[in-house]
PDB file of all heavy atoms in Angstrom:
ATOM      1  N   MET A   1       0.852  -1.139   0.008  1.00  0.00           N
ATOM      2  CA  MET A   1      -0.041   0.033  -0.008  1.00  0.00           C
ATOM      3  C   MET A   1       0.900   1.251  -0.015  1.00  0.00           C
ATOM      4  O   MET A   1       1.724   1.373   0.852  1.00  0.00           O
ATOM      5  CB  MET A   1      -0.897  -0.035   1.258  1.00  0.00           C
ATOM      6  CG  MET A   1      -1.919   0.968   1.222  1.00  0.00           C
ATOM      7  SD  MET A   1      -3.096   0.836   2.684  1.00  0.00           S
ATOM      8  CE  MET A   1      -3.554  -0.881   2.724  1.00  0.00           C
ATOM      9  N   PRO A   2       0.768   2.128  -0.946  1.00  0.00           N
ATOM     10  CA  PRO A   2       1.623   3.304  -1.050  1.00  0.00           C
ATOM     11  C   PRO A   2       1.287   4.262   0.193  1.00  0.00           C
ATOM     12  O   PRO A   2       0.200   4.299   0.580  1.00  0.00           O
ATOM     13  CB  PRO A   2       1.284   3.873  -2.381  1.00  0.00           C
ATOM     14  CG  PRO A   2      -0.038   3.355  -2.771  1.00  0.00           C
ATOM     15  CD  PRO A   2      -0.109   1.978  -2.078  1.00  0.00           C
ATOM     16  N   THR A   3       2.191   5.199   0.436  1.00  0.00           N
ATOM     17  CA  THR A   3       2.066   6.161   1.441  1.00  0.00           C
ATOM     18  C   THR A   3       1.967   7.554   0.724  1.00  0.00           C
ATOM     19  O   THR A   3       2.658   7.659  -0.431  1.00  0.00           O
ATOM     20  CB  THR A   3       3.073   6.109   2.566  1.00  0.00           C
ATOM     21  OG1 THR A   3       4.373   6.396   1.983  1.00  0.00           O
ATOM     22  CG2 THR A   3       3.049   4.811   3.369  1.00  0.00           C
ATOM     23  N   CYS A   4       1.451   8.439   1.301  1.00  0.00           N
ATOM     24  CA  CYS A   4       1.450   9.900   0.780  1.00  0.00           C
ATOM     25  C   CYS A   4       1.738  10.852   1.782  1.00  0.00           C
ATOM     26  O   CYS A   4       0.936  11.117   2.736  1.00  0.00           O
ATOM     27  CB  CYS A   4       0.133  10.147   0.070  1.00  0.00           C
ATOM     28  SG  CYS A   4       0.020  11.687  -0.654  1.00  0.00           S
ATOM     29  N   ASP A   5       2.920  11.524   1.758  1.00  0.00           N
ATOM     30  CA  ASP A   5       3.270  12.583   2.804  1.00  0.00           C
ATOM     31  C   ASP A   5       2.386  13.759   2.723  1.00  0.00           C
ATOM     32  O   ASP A   5       2.328  14.434   3.693  1.00  0.00           O
ATOM     33  CB  ASP A   5       4.739  12.935   2.579  1.00  0.00           C
ATOM     34  CG  ASP A   5       5.658  11.701   2.975  1.00  0.00           C
ATOM     35  OD1 ASP A   5       5.300  10.887   3.775  1.00  0.00           O
ATOM     36  OD2 ASP A   5       6.847  11.756   2.504  1.00  0.00           O
ATOM     37  N   ALA A   6       1.731  13.975   1.525  1.00  0.00           N
ATOM     38  CA  ALA A   6       0.895  15.168   1.372  1.00  0.00           C
ATOM     39  C   ALA A   6      -0.323  15.132   2.414  1.00  0.00           C
ATOM     40  O   ALA A   6      -0.780  16.226   2.741  1.00  0.00           O
ATOM     41  CB  ALA A   6       0.369  15.294  -0.065  1.00  0.00           C
ATOM     42  N   VAL A   7      -0.770  14.012   2.808  1.00  0.00           N
ATOM     43  CA  VAL A   7      -1.904  13.903   3.690  1.00  0.00           C
ATOM     44  C   VAL A   7      -1.531  13.490   5.073  1.00  0.00           C
ATOM     45  O   VAL A   7      -2.434  13.300   5.965  1.00  0.00           O
ATOM     46  CB  VAL A   7      -3.027  12.971   3.113  1.00  0.00           C
ATOM     47  CG1 VAL A   7      -3.617  13.426   1.842  1.00  0.00           C
ATOM     48  CG2 VAL A   7      -2.470  11.557   3.050  1.00  0.00           C
ATOM     49  N   ALA A   8      -0.271  13.346   5.434  1.00  0.00           N
ATOM     50  CA  ALA A   8       0.220  13.024   6.731  1.00  0.00           C
ATOM     51  C   ALA A   8      -0.242  14.079   7.753  1.00  0.00           C
ATOM     52  O   ALA A   8      -0.082  15.314   7.505  1.00  0.00           O
ATOM     53  CB  ALA A   8       1.690  12.855   6.793  1.00  0.00           C
ATOM     54  N   GLY A   9      -0.832  13.649   8.831  1.00  0.00           N
ATOM     55  CA  GLY A   9      -1.246  14.549   9.924  1.00  0.00           C
ATOM     56  C   GLY A   9      -2.532  15.306   9.559  1.00  0.00           C
ATOM     57  O   GLY A   9      -2.864  16.211  10.256  1.00  0.00           O
ATOM     58  N   LYS A  10      -3.203  14.970   8.436  1.00  0.00           N
ATOM     59  CA  LYS A  10      -4.388  15.758   8.030  1.00  0.00           C
ATOM     60  C   LYS A  10      -5.689  15.091   8.372  1.00  0.00           C
ATOM     61  O   LYS A  10      -6.708  15.525   7.834  1.00  0.00           O
ATOM     62  CB  LYS A  10      -4.266  16.079   6.562  1.00  0.00           C
ATOM     63  CG  LYS A  10      -3.027  16.747   6.104  1.00  0.00           C
ATOM     64  CD  LYS A  10      -3.268  18.189   5.890  1.00  0.00           C
ATOM     65  CE  LYS A  10      -2.110  18.815   5.139  1.00  0.00           C
ATOM     66  NZ  LYS A  10      -1.112  19.325   5.537  1.00  0.00           N
ATOM     67  N   GLY A  11      -5.644  13.991   9.065  1.00  0.00           N
ATOM     68  CA  GLY A  11      -6.892  13.206   9.341  1.00  0.00           C
ATOM     69  C   GLY A  11      -7.776  13.992  10.334  1.00  0.00           C
ATOM     70  O   GLY A  11      -7.403  14.888  11.011  1.00  0.00           O
ATOM     71  N   VAL A  12      -9.033  13.477  10.346  1.00  0.00           N
ATOM     72  CA  VAL A  12     -10.024  14.039  11.285  1.00  0.00           C
ATOM     73  C   VAL A  12     -10.131  13.125  12.475  1.00  0.00           C
ATOM     74  O   VAL A  12     -10.361  11.890  12.248  1.00  0.00           O
ATOM     75  CB  VAL A  12     -11.367  14.163  10.503  1.00  0.00           C
ATOM     76  CG1 VAL A  12     -12.495  14.699  11.455  1.00  0.00           C
ATOM     77  CG2 VAL A  12     -11.332  15.115   9.308  1.00  0.00           C
ATOM     78  N   GLY A  13     -10.144  13.626  13.692  1.00  0.00           N
ATOM     79  CA  GLY A  13     -10.316  12.862  14.868  1.00  0.00           C
ATOM     80  C   GLY A  13     -11.779  12.627  15.149  1.00  0.00           C
ATOM     81  O   GLY A  13     -12.484  13.416  15.734  1.00  0.00           O
ATOM     82  N   LEU A  14     -12.299  11.517  14.627  1.00  0.00           N
ATOM     83  CA  LEU A  14     -13.820  11.257  14.747  1.00  0.00           C
ATOM     84  C   LEU A  14     -14.187  11.252  16.191  1.00  0.00           C
ATOM     85  O   LEU A  14     -15.314  11.890  16.450  1.00  0.00           O
ATOM     86  CB  LEU A  14     -14.083   9.839  14.119  1.00  0.00           C
ATOM     87  CG  LEU A  14     -13.822   9.725  12.591  1.00  0.00           C
ATOM     88  CD1 LEU A  14     -14.214   8.336  12.192  1.00  0.00           C
ATOM     89  CD2 LEU A  14     -14.754  10.749  11.840  1.00  0.00           C
ATOM     90  N   SER A  15     -13.514  10.570  17.074  1.00  0.00           N
ATOM     91  CA  SER A  15     -13.900  10.675  18.541  1.00  0.00           C
ATOM     92  C   SER A  15     -13.862  12.107  19.160  1.00  0.00           C
ATOM     93  O   SER A  15     -14.823  12.606  19.767  1.00  0.00           O
ATOM     94  CB  SER A  15     -12.921   9.773  19.360  1.00  0.00           C
ATOM     95  OG  SER A  15     -13.226   8.456  18.920  1.00  0.00           O
ATOM     96  N   ALA A  16     -12.711  12.790  18.919  1.00  0.00           N
ATOM     97  CA  ALA A  16     -12.508  14.067  19.489  1.00  0.00           C
ATOM     98  C   ALA A  16     -13.413  15.166  18.874  1.00  0.00           C
ATOM     99  O   ALA A  16     -13.960  15.933  19.609  1.00  0.00           O
ATOM    100  CB  ALA A  16     -11.091  14.532  19.422  1.00  0.00           C
ATOM    101  N   GLN A  17     -13.640  15.097  17.556  1.00  0.00           N
ATOM    102  CA  GLN A  17     -14.332  16.164  16.971  1.00  0.00           C
ATOM    103  C   GLN A  17     -15.839  15.919  16.801  1.00  0.00           C
ATOM    104  O   GLN A  17     -16.531  16.828  16.749  1.00  0.00           O
ATOM    105  CB  GLN A  17     -13.753  16.453  15.636  1.00  0.00           C
ATOM    106  CG  GLN A  17     -12.328  17.073  15.653  1.00  0.00           C
ATOM    107  CD  GLN A  17     -11.688  17.404  14.405  1.00  0.00           C
ATOM    108  OE1 GLN A  17     -11.374  16.493  13.541  1.00  0.00           O
ATOM    109  NE2 GLN A  17     -11.536  18.652  14.044  1.00  0.00           N
ATOM    110  N   PHE A  18     -16.244  14.693  16.691  1.00  0.00           N
ATOM    111  CA  PHE A  18     -17.657  14.387  16.431  1.00  0.00           C
ATOM    112  C   PHE A  18     -18.300  13.354  17.408  1.00  0.00           C
ATOM    113  O   PHE A  18     -19.465  12.978  17.247  1.00  0.00           O
ATOM    114  CB  PHE A  18     -17.812  13.843  15.021  1.00  0.00           C
ATOM    115  CG  PHE A  18     -17.299  14.807  13.915  1.00  0.00           C
ATOM    116  CD1 PHE A  18     -16.099  14.571  13.283  1.00  0.00           C
ATOM    117  CD2 PHE A  18     -18.013  15.917  13.724  1.00  0.00           C
ATOM    118  CE1 PHE A  18     -15.655  15.346  12.341  1.00  0.00           C
ATOM    119  CE2 PHE A  18     -17.522  16.792  12.737  1.00  0.00           C
ATOM    120  CZ  PHE A  18     -16.328  16.588  12.022  1.00  0.00           C
ATOM    121  N   GLY A  19     -17.489  12.859  18.298  1.00  0.00           N
ATOM    122  CA  GLY A  19     -18.047  11.842  19.218  1.00  0.00           C
ATOM    123  C   GLY A  19     -18.374  10.481  18.575  1.00  0.00           C
ATOM    124  O   GLY A  19     -19.217   9.830  19.155  1.00  0.00           O
ATOM    125  N   ILE A  20     -17.711  10.187  17.517  1.00  0.00           N
ATOM    126  CA  ILE A  20     -17.956   8.969  16.796  1.00  0.00           C
ATOM    127  C   ILE A  20     -16.846   7.969  17.073  1.00  0.00           C
ATOM    128  O   ILE A  20     -15.698   8.340  16.980  1.00  0.00           O
ATOM    129  CB  ILE A  20     -17.978   9.212  15.244  1.00  0.00           C
ATOM    130  CG1 ILE A  20     -19.104  10.100  14.902  1.00  0.00           C
ATOM    131  CG2 ILE A  20     -18.007   7.870  14.517  1.00  0.00           C
ATOM    132  CD1 ILE A  20     -19.082  10.549  13.417  1.00  0.00           C
ATOM    133  N   ASP A  21     -17.185   6.827  17.552  1.00  0.00           N
ATOM    134  CA  ASP A  21     -16.212   5.732  17.906  1.00  0.00           C
ATOM    135  C   ASP A  21     -15.828   5.050  16.627  1.00  0.00           C
ATOM    136  O   ASP A  21     -16.673   4.404  15.990  1.00  0.00           O
ATOM    137  CB  ASP A  21     -16.847   4.760  18.892  1.00  0.00           C
ATOM    138  CG  ASP A  21     -15.812   3.619  19.281  1.00  0.00           C
ATOM    139  OD1 ASP A  21     -14.684   3.664  18.757  1.00  0.00           O
ATOM    140  OD2 ASP A  21     -16.302   2.752  20.077  1.00  0.00           O
ATOM    141  N   PRO A  22     -14.587   5.059  16.156  1.00  0.00           N
ATOM    142  CA  PRO A  22     -14.195   4.452  14.844  1.00  0.00           C
ATOM    143  C   PRO A  22     -14.038   2.939  15.025  1.00  0.00           C
ATOM    144  O   PRO A  22     -13.912   2.315  14.027  1.00  0.00           O
ATOM    145  CB  PRO A  22     -12.761   5.101  14.601  1.00  0.00           C
ATOM    146  CG  PRO A  22     -12.332   5.499  15.876  1.00  0.00           C
ATOM    147  CD  PRO A  22     -13.483   5.908  16.763  1.00  0.00           C
ATOM    148  N   GLY A  23     -14.128   2.398  16.243  1.00  0.00           N
ATOM    149  CA  GLY A  23     -14.059   0.957  16.455  1.00  0.00           C
ATOM    150  C   GLY A  23     -12.622   0.599  16.681  1.00  0.00           C
ATOM    151  O   GLY A  23     -11.681   1.348  16.475  1.00  0.00           O
ATOM    152  N   PRO A  24     -12.389  -0.742  16.988  1.00  0.00           N
ATOM    153  CA  PRO A  24     -11.126  -1.199  17.374  1.00  0.00           C
ATOM    154  C   PRO A  24     -10.194  -1.662  16.237  1.00  0.00           C
ATOM    155  O   PRO A  24      -9.007  -1.942  16.364  1.00  0.00           O
ATOM    156  CB  PRO A  24     -11.451  -2.411  18.320  1.00  0.00           C
ATOM    157  CG  PRO A  24     -12.670  -2.893  17.754  1.00  0.00           C
ATOM    158  CD  PRO A  24     -13.452  -1.681  17.303  1.00  0.00           C
ATOM    159  N   THR A  25     -10.777  -1.822  15.033  1.00  0.00           N
ATOM    160  CA  THR A  25      -9.946  -2.354  13.907  1.00  0.00           C
ATOM    161  C   THR A  25     -10.239  -1.554  12.602  1.00  0.00           C
ATOM    162  O   THR A  25     -11.296  -0.897  12.513  1.00  0.00           O
ATOM    163  CB  THR A  25     -10.270  -3.775  13.581  1.00  0.00           C
ATOM    164  OG1 THR A  25     -11.708  -3.940  13.242  1.00  0.00           O
ATOM    165  CG2 THR A  25      -9.996  -4.771  14.843  1.00  0.00           C
ATOM    166  N   ASP A  26      -9.405  -1.685  11.677  1.00  0.00           N
ATOM    167  CA  ASP A  26      -9.511  -1.051  10.372  1.00  0.00           C
ATOM    168  C   ASP A  26     -10.448  -1.946   9.496  1.00  0.00           C
ATOM    169  O   ASP A  26     -10.921  -3.041   9.965  1.00  0.00           O
ATOM    170  CB  ASP A  26      -8.234  -0.777   9.646  1.00  0.00           C
ATOM    171  CG  ASP A  26      -7.410  -1.929   9.249  1.00  0.00           C
ATOM    172  OD1 ASP A  26      -7.935  -3.116   9.277  1.00  0.00           O
ATOM    173  OD2 ASP A  26      -6.370  -1.741   8.799  1.00  0.00           O
ATOM    174  N   TRP A  27     -10.663  -1.571   8.201  1.00  0.00           N
ATOM    175  CA  TRP A  27     -11.435  -2.388   7.283  1.00  0.00           C
ATOM    176  C   TRP A  27     -11.000  -3.944   7.177  1.00  0.00           C
ATOM    177  O   TRP A  27     -11.876  -4.768   6.979  1.00  0.00           O
ATOM    178  CB  TRP A  27     -11.347  -1.752   5.863  1.00  0.00           C
ATOM    179  CG  TRP A  27     -12.155  -2.417   4.822  1.00  0.00           C
ATOM    180  CD1 TRP A  27     -11.820  -3.268   3.813  1.00  0.00           C
ATOM    181  CD2 TRP A  27     -13.612  -2.286   4.641  1.00  0.00           C
ATOM    182  NE1 TRP A  27     -12.727  -3.688   2.950  1.00  0.00           N
ATOM    183  CE2 TRP A  27     -13.884  -3.067   3.548  1.00  0.00           C
ATOM    184  CE3 TRP A  27     -14.660  -1.620   5.235  1.00  0.00           C
ATOM    185  CZ2 TRP A  27     -15.160  -3.293   3.164  1.00  0.00           C
ATOM    186  CZ3 TRP A  27     -15.869  -1.764   4.775  1.00  0.00           C
ATOM    187  CH2 TRP A  27     -16.154  -2.498   3.758  1.00  0.00           C
ATOM    188  N   PHE A  28      -9.761  -4.210   7.263  1.00  0.00           N
ATOM    189  CA  PHE A  28      -9.290  -5.501   7.204  1.00  0.00           C
ATOM    190  C   PHE A  28      -9.132  -6.266   8.528  1.00  0.00           C
ATOM    191  O   PHE A  28      -8.600  -7.396   8.516  1.00  0.00           O
ATOM    192  CB  PHE A  28      -7.905  -5.512   6.452  1.00  0.00           C
ATOM    193  CG  PHE A  28      -8.014  -4.843   5.075  1.00  0.00           C
ATOM    194  CD1 PHE A  28      -7.547  -3.479   4.954  1.00  0.00           C
ATOM    195  CD2 PHE A  28      -8.544  -5.458   4.056  1.00  0.00           C
ATOM    196  CE1 PHE A  28      -7.664  -2.949   3.727  1.00  0.00           C
ATOM    197  CE2 PHE A  28      -8.643  -4.913   2.765  1.00  0.00           C
ATOM    198  CZ  PHE A  28      -8.192  -3.606   2.604  1.00  0.00           C
ATOM    199  N   GLY A  29      -9.449  -5.648   9.555  1.00  0.00           N
ATOM    200  CA  GLY A  29      -9.400  -6.306  10.855  1.00  0.00           C
ATOM    201  C   GLY A  29      -8.092  -6.065  11.662  1.00  0.00           C
ATOM    202  O   GLY A  29      -7.969  -6.620  12.665  1.00  0.00           O
ATOM    203  N   THR A  30      -7.233  -5.227  11.229  1.00  0.00           N
ATOM    204  CA  THR A  30      -6.058  -4.828  11.877  1.00  0.00           C
ATOM    205  C   THR A  30      -6.362  -3.943  13.010  1.00  0.00           C
ATOM    206  O   THR A  30      -7.065  -2.981  12.858  1.00  0.00           O
ATOM    207  CB  THR A  30      -4.948  -4.241  10.831  1.00  0.00           C
ATOM    208  OG1 THR A  30      -4.833  -5.097   9.743  1.00  0.00           O
ATOM    209  CG2 THR A  30      -3.696  -3.872  11.522  1.00  0.00           C
ATOM    210  N   ALA A  31      -5.854  -4.169  14.192  1.00  0.00           N
ATOM    211  CA  ALA A  31      -6.061  -3.373  15.319  1.00  0.00           C
ATOM    212  C   ALA A  31      -5.557  -1.900  15.089  1.00  0.00           C
ATOM    213  O   ALA A  31      -4.486  -1.742  14.535  1.00  0.00           O
ATOM    214  CB  ALA A  31      -5.385  -3.961  16.603  1.00  0.00           C
ATOM    215  N   LEU A  32      -6.423  -0.943  15.473  1.00  0.00           N
ATOM    216  CA  LEU A  32      -6.040   0.479  15.249  1.00  0.00           C
ATOM    217  C   LEU A  32      -5.097   0.881  16.310  1.00  0.00           C
ATOM    218  O   LEU A  32      -5.199   0.467  17.505  1.00  0.00           O
ATOM    219  CB  LEU A  32      -7.260   1.378  15.219  1.00  0.00           C
ATOM    220  CG  LEU A  32      -8.214   1.187  14.070  1.00  0.00           C
ATOM    221  CD1 LEU A  32      -9.432   2.008  14.359  1.00  0.00           C
ATOM    222  CD2 LEU A  32      -7.573   1.472  12.773  1.00  0.00           C
ATOM    223  N   THR A  33      -4.087   1.679  16.009  1.00  0.00           N
ATOM    224  CA  THR A  33      -3.169   2.207  17.006  1.00  0.00           C
ATOM    225  C   THR A  33      -3.676   3.531  17.544  1.00  0.00           C
ATOM    226  O   THR A  33      -4.746   3.975  17.169  1.00  0.00           O
ATOM    227  CB  THR A  33      -1.825   2.432  16.410  1.00  0.00           C
ATOM    228  OG1 THR A  33      -1.926   3.419  15.279  1.00  0.00           O
ATOM    229  CG2 THR A  33      -1.190   1.149  15.798  1.00  0.00           C
ATOM    230  N   THR A  34      -3.036   4.060  18.446  1.00  0.00           N
ATOM    231  CA  THR A  34      -3.524   5.332  19.093  1.00  0.00           C
ATOM    232  C   THR A  34      -3.440   6.513  18.076  1.00  0.00           C
ATOM    233  O   THR A  34      -4.131   7.470  18.215  1.00  0.00           O
ATOM    234  CB  THR A  34      -2.701   5.727  20.409  1.00  0.00           C
ATOM    235  OG1 THR A  34      -1.362   5.740  20.007  1.00  0.00           O
ATOM    236  CG2 THR A  34      -2.985   4.711  21.531  1.00  0.00           C
ATOM    237  N   SER A  35      -2.535   6.366  17.068  1.00  0.00           N
ATOM    238  CA  SER A  35      -2.449   7.362  16.072  1.00  0.00           C
ATOM    239  C   SER A  35      -2.703   6.751  14.709  1.00  0.00           C
ATOM    240  O   SER A  35      -1.794   6.062  14.122  1.00  0.00           O
ATOM    241  CB  SER A  35      -0.952   8.024  16.079  1.00  0.00           C
ATOM    242  OG  SER A  35      -0.782   8.882  15.022  1.00  0.00           O
ATOM    243  N   THR A  36      -3.839   6.875  14.164  1.00  0.00           N
ATOM    244  CA  THR A  36      -4.217   6.232  12.945  1.00  0.00           C
ATOM    245  C   THR A  36      -3.973   7.092  11.681  1.00  0.00           C
ATOM    246  O   THR A  36      -3.865   8.282  11.882  1.00  0.00           O
ATOM    247  CB  THR A  36      -5.659   5.829  12.947  1.00  0.00           C
ATOM    248  OG1 THR A  36      -6.450   6.905  13.191  1.00  0.00           O
ATOM    249  CG2 THR A  36      -5.980   4.730  14.063  1.00  0.00           C
ATOM    250  N   LEU A  37      -3.906   6.458  10.643  1.00  0.00           N
ATOM    251  CA  LEU A  37      -3.696   7.241   9.364  1.00  0.00           C
ATOM    252  C   LEU A  37      -5.071   7.401   8.654  1.00  0.00           C
ATOM    253  O   LEU A  37      -6.000   6.868   8.981  1.00  0.00           O
ATOM    254  CB  LEU A  37      -2.823   6.392   8.372  1.00  0.00           C
ATOM    255  CG  LEU A  37      -1.411   6.019   9.049  1.00  0.00           C
ATOM    256  CD1 LEU A  37      -0.726   5.001   8.184  1.00  0.00           C
ATOM    257  CD2 LEU A  37      -0.624   7.320   9.176  1.00  0.00           C
ATOM    258  N   ILE A  38      -4.984   8.270   7.599  1.00  0.00           N
ATOM    259  CA  ILE A  38      -6.242   8.591   6.862  1.00  0.00           C
ATOM    260  C   ILE A  38      -6.617   7.393   6.054  1.00  0.00           C
ATOM    261  O   ILE A  38      -5.633   6.584   5.474  1.00  0.00           O
ATOM    262  CB  ILE A  38      -5.982   9.732   5.887  1.00  0.00           C
ATOM    263  CG1 ILE A  38      -5.853  11.011   6.701  1.00  0.00           C
ATOM    264  CG2 ILE A  38      -7.097   9.875   4.808  1.00  0.00           C
ATOM    265  CD1 ILE A  38      -5.513  12.227   5.847  1.00  0.00           C
ATOM    266  N   GLY A  39      -7.805   6.972   5.937  1.00  0.00           N
ATOM    267  CA  GLY A  39      -8.293   5.879   5.111  1.00  0.00           C
ATOM    268  C   GLY A  39      -8.887   4.708   5.935  1.00  0.00           C
ATOM    269  O   GLY A  39      -9.003   4.777   7.083  1.00  0.00           O
ATOM    270  N   ALA A  40      -9.266   3.712   5.163  1.00  0.00           N
ATOM    271  CA  ALA A  40      -9.923   2.553   5.740  1.00  0.00           C
ATOM    272  C   ALA A  40      -8.991   1.483   6.274  1.00  0.00           C
ATOM    273  O   ALA A  40      -9.365   0.560   6.987  1.00  0.00           O
ATOM    274  CB  ALA A  40     -10.902   1.919   4.744  1.00  0.00           C
ATOM    275  N   ALA A  41      -7.705   1.625   5.933  1.00  0.00           N
ATOM    276  CA  ALA A  41      -6.725   0.634   6.369  1.00  0.00           C
ATOM    277  C   ALA A  41      -5.566   1.301   7.069  1.00  0.00           C
ATOM    278  O   ALA A  41      -5.033   2.276   6.698  1.00  0.00           O
ATOM    279  CB  ALA A  41      -6.141  -0.067   5.070  1.00  0.00           C
ATOM    280  N   GLU A  42      -5.191   0.513   8.230  1.00  0.00           N
ATOM    281  CA  GLU A  42      -4.032   1.063   9.028  1.00  0.00           C
ATOM    282  C   GLU A  42      -2.716   0.450   8.407  1.00  0.00           C
ATOM    283  O   GLU A  42      -2.666  -0.735   8.091  1.00  0.00           O
ATOM    284  CB  GLU A  42      -4.266   0.551  10.413  1.00  0.00           C
ATOM    285  CG  GLU A  42      -3.186   0.887  11.370  1.00  0.00           C
ATOM    286  CD  GLU A  42      -3.039   2.343  11.719  1.00  0.00           C
ATOM    287  OE1 GLU A  42      -3.942   3.112  11.357  1.00  0.00           O
ATOM    288  OE2 GLU A  42      -2.163   2.737  12.370  1.00  0.00           O
ATOM    289  N   LEU A  43      -1.846   1.236   8.195  1.00  0.00           N
ATOM    290  CA  LEU A  43      -0.504   0.821   7.646  1.00  0.00           C
ATOM    291  C   LEU A  43       0.261   0.139   8.748  1.00  0.00           C
ATOM    292  O   LEU A  43       0.379   0.682   9.845  1.00  0.00           O
ATOM    293  CB  LEU A  43       0.318   2.115   7.123  1.00  0.00           C
ATOM    294  CG  LEU A  43       1.638   1.824   6.545  1.00  0.00           C
ATOM    295  CD1 LEU A  43       1.501   0.908   5.240  1.00  0.00           C
ATOM    296  CD2 LEU A  43       2.394   3.111   6.232  1.00  0.00           C
ATOM    297  N   HIS A  44       0.769  -1.055   8.420  1.00  0.00           N
ATOM    298  CA  HIS A  44       1.615  -1.837   9.475  1.00  0.00           C
ATOM    299  C   HIS A  44       2.671  -2.566   8.697  1.00  0.00           C
ATOM    300  O   HIS A  44       2.541  -2.875   7.519  1.00  0.00           O
ATOM    301  CB  HIS A  44       0.701  -2.757  10.232  1.00  0.00           C
ATOM    302  CG  HIS A  44       0.046  -3.804   9.507  1.00  0.00           C
ATOM    303  ND1 HIS A  44      -1.104  -3.483   8.764  1.00  0.00           N
ATOM    304  CD2 HIS A  44       0.298  -5.041   9.253  1.00  0.00           C
ATOM    305  CE1 HIS A  44      -1.506  -4.629   8.175  1.00  0.00           C
ATOM    306  NE2 HIS A  44      -0.662  -5.565   8.448  1.00  0.00           N
ATOM    307  N   SER A  45       3.741  -2.818   9.433  1.00  0.00           N
ATOM    308  CA  SER A  45       4.861  -3.564   8.798  1.00  0.00           C
ATOM    309  C   SER A  45       4.642  -5.067   9.088  1.00  0.00           C
ATOM    310  O   SER A  45       3.946  -5.387   9.977  1.00  0.00           O
ATOM    311  CB  SER A  45       6.235  -3.108   9.360  1.00  0.00           C
ATOM    312  OG  SER A  45       6.239  -3.275  10.771  1.00  0.00           O
ATOM    313  N   ARG A  46       5.209  -5.880   8.218  1.00  0.00           N
ATOM    314  CA  ARG A  46       5.044  -7.357   8.414  1.00  0.00           C
ATOM    315  C   ARG A  46       6.274  -7.955   9.032  1.00  0.00           C
ATOM    316  O   ARG A  46       7.312  -7.630   9.091  1.00  0.00           O
ATOM    317  CB  ARG A  46       4.896  -7.984   7.001  1.00  0.00           C
ATOM    318  CG  ARG A  46       3.536  -7.541   6.383  1.00  0.00           C
ATOM    319  CD  ARG A  46       3.392  -8.185   5.066  1.00  0.00           C
ATOM    320  NE  ARG A  46       2.176  -7.740   4.513  1.00  0.00           N
ATOM    321  CZ  ARG A  46       1.291  -8.468   3.914  1.00  0.00           C
ATOM    322  NH1 ARG A  46       1.523  -9.747   3.669  1.00  0.00           N
ATOM    323  NH2 ARG A  46       0.195  -7.976   3.388  1.00  0.00           N
TER     324      ARG A  46
END
């Protein structure tokens, strides 16, 4: 999955800004970290 520095740090904090719980995992079931990236999938190393 490619990365894009242009959007780094530009995500919206759903919990903080809108009171929406994003859930414990991304679209693929990977556990979300405390600092998530933009999009439906959390970037992780193998």
